[in-house]
C-alpha positions, 0 to 999 in steps of 0.5 A: 636367270642371272642375279642382276636381272632378277634384282632388276625385275624385283626392283622394277616391280617394287617401283611400280607398286610404289607408283600405284600407291602414290597415284592412289593417294593422289586420287584419294586425297584429291590433289589438284581436284584430280579425282573429279577430273578423272571421274568426270572425263571419258578418258579418265582411266587412260589418264590414270594409267599414263600417270601410273606408268610415268611415275612407275618408270621414275620410281622403278629407276630410283628403286633400282638405283637405291638397290645398286648403291646399297650393295657394298663391296666388303674390302678387307683393307682399311680406309685406303691409306694415308696421305701426308699433309702438304706443309707450306711455309708462309714466311718464305712466300714472297709476291713477285711482280710480273709484267703483262707482255701480251697486248690487248687488241683493243689497246692503242698507242 
């Protein structure tokens, strides 16, 4: 199995694990009276599954993105070079008056 696929699968599993912990905390702390809604409904388990699955998709994507962004390419070079700053002589800059030659369609004479 390629390393990237293995990395993706492990990060997705970690993301769904975090989502399970998140949903468990939502139910344990009874956020927005969620435990009561789930325990007193006939489709409460389906609601918990959908909540876990939807959060799992989000957390898995974030977890994989973090893992990819943390991969760094060790370059042997420096910081990428230096650029000379652009120097502008403010004493030589003189404003020039320009006349607008195009007429507005709303302008009548």
